[in-house]
C-alpha positions, 0 to 999 in steps of 0.5 A: 121776541128773537129780535128783542133778544138780539139787543140783550148784552152778552159779553164775550172775549173778542177783539170787537168787545175789547174796543172802547164803547165809543168806538163801537158806537162810531162803527155802528153809526158809520155803517147806519149812515152809509146804509141810509145815505146810499141808494145803490144795491152794490153799496148796500151789499158792501155795507151789509158784508161789513156788518156781518164781518164785524159780527164774525169778529165779535163771535155773534153771527148766530145772535145777529142772524136770529135777530134778523130772523125775528125781524123777517116779517118786518123785512118782508113787509118792507119789500112787499110795500115797496114793490107793489107800487112799482111791479117791475125790475126797477121796483124790485131793485128799489125794494131790495135796497130798502130791505137791505137798508133796514137789515143793515140798520137792525144788524149794526145796532143789534151788534152794538147793544149785544156787546155794550152794557147799559153801564158802558153806554152811560159812562161813554155818554158822560165821557163826551159831555152828555149831562148825567140826567140825560145819560141816565134816561138813555141808559134806562131806556136801553136796559129796558129792552131786554127786560121788557122782552123777558117780561113779555116771555114770562107773561106769555108763558103764564097765559099759555099755561092757562089755555090762552092762544096768542099765536093761533086762530083768527087775526081778530081773536089773536089781537083781542087776546093780546089785551090780556097780555098788556094788562099784567105787563103794564103792572109789571113795568109800573112796579119795576119803575117804582123799584128803580125810583126807590133804588135811585133815591137810596143811592143819593141820586140827584145830589150836587156832589159829582159821583166817581166812577169805578171804571173809566174809559180810555182810547187805545191805539186799536180804537184810533186804528179802527176809527181811521179804517172806518173813515178811510173805507167811507172815503174810498166808497165816496171816491169810487162812486159808491155813495 
């Protein structure tokens, strides 16, 4: 649940939030590319430090750390599975690199989604020429993540109030109890999808007339400077052999 909450949009007054959404997405994409492309431990530490520095600039260090704590089981599993097949120093370093890689991916995109609303994502996608239907599909998918987390919490609390244990007991019993969570959750989401379809129809979605936007995106010198620094940092990492 903590991992999902890290992707919920919370607007703050910070230098990072004042950047264009396309710039924020570019930063997250560059950091993710560096984390995936490199297999060096020092490079992974540098990239993760950059992500945490951006989180500090965005005033979201605590949110990102909570999201990583919610993903702790997955990170431990990744380290264990990579280390168990090569139980030596080289295997431990490789397992640590893989764990840091996933840590960077989670943190960088959690930072992006925590600072960028689904509306901004949709406007940004249409601004770069993505068709409106595809933009709406991505928009609704991103909006669904925090909504799903909230619905899971509501249903889980309701089941616990009726005496159903979801986090205690044997593994088999816990898995079986989660079936009782899935049924009302599916009903929740089907109802929500019908409400969204009716809302889109009421607002004339699908007409040939191109809609106007209340908010338009525009690059400023801060965006160009940020993109330039990101490209320069990538070039320096490549020049000094970190990639």
